[in-house]
N, C-alpha and C positions, 0 to 999 in steps of 0.2 A: 583713902579706902572707902568703898561704898557702904552706906548704912544698910543693915539687915542682910549683909552678905557674910557667909562664914564658910570656912574651908573644912570639908569633911574628908572622908578617905577618897572621895572621887572629885568631880569638877565643882566649881563654885555653884553654890546653891543659894539664890536669893530667897529670903524668908520674909514673911509679913510679921507683924507684931506679936502674933500668937505662936509663931514658930512653924507655920505651915509653909510649904514651898509656894512662892508667888512668882509665876513665870513672867508677869508683866513688868517686874522691876528690872532695872538695868544691871547687867553683870559685867565683870571685866572681860576684855577681849580674849584673854586666855581661857576663861570658862566657857565662852561662847564658842570658841574654836574647838575646844575639846568636846562640847556637847555635840556640834555639828559632825565632828569626826566619828563620834560614837554612833550617831544615827546612820552615817554613811556605811559604816562597817556592819551595823545591824541589818540595814536594808540590803547590802550586798550578799550577806550570809543568807537572807530570806530568798533573794533571787537565785542564788546557787542551789539552795534547797528545792525550790520550785522547778529549776531546770533539770535537776537530778530525778525528781519525782515524775516530771513529764516524760523523760526518758523511759522510766519503768512503766508508765501508763501506755507508752507507745509499744514497748516490748509486749505487754500484756494483750494489746489490741492486735499485734502482729501474730502472736501465739494462737489467739482465738479465731483468727481469720475473719470472715465476714460475720461470724456468729456474735461478735461483740455488739452488733447493732440489733440483733433480733433476740438474743438470749436474755430472758428476764433475769434481773438481779445481777448482771455483769458488773455494773458500776458499784454496787453495794459490796460485792465479793472483793472486787479490786481494792476499794477503800479500806475493807478489813485487813487484807493482806498487807497493805501499805502503812496502816495504822493512821489513817486520816478520815475525815468525814466524806460522805458520799457527794456533798456539794462541792467539796474540794476536787474530787475526781471529775465531776461534771464541768467544772471551770477549766480544769486541765485539758479535757477532751475538747471543749470549745476553743481553747487557745491553740491546740494543735491543729484543729480544722481551720482556724483563721490564718495559721501559718501556711497550710496547704492550699486553701482556696482564696486567701486574701480577706481582708476585712472591709473592703470598700464595696461600693456598689449600692443598689437599692435595698438589698437585704443581706442579712448575715447568715452564713451557713452554720448551723448549730447541730449538735448531736440529735436534738429533738426534731429538727427539720428533716435531717437524713432519715430518721426512723420513720417519720410520717410519709416520706416519699417511697418507701419500700413497698 
């Protein structure tokens, strides 16, 4: 058995001599596999939540027509309705525009660029 490794209610946690988690210590393969599986599940949940939120943002964009680009405070209002920050809505709009226009080429089509071109 590895030194400084103890079994709690979750996966193996390697601890240093003061009892703090030490992620640089070796852990058994079982613990590493469980930790990696947990990360995969957590990241998959976050991706699903982002996809759902982007669908909601897209629905808000469609409902407001072309006003979403000119109406002041649209992103802030959408963020309040969805319970996220305005920066999250801004990233979601940019991701939706990247899906629509592609992300390659000499420049990226962003919400800020579209608003400036109007």
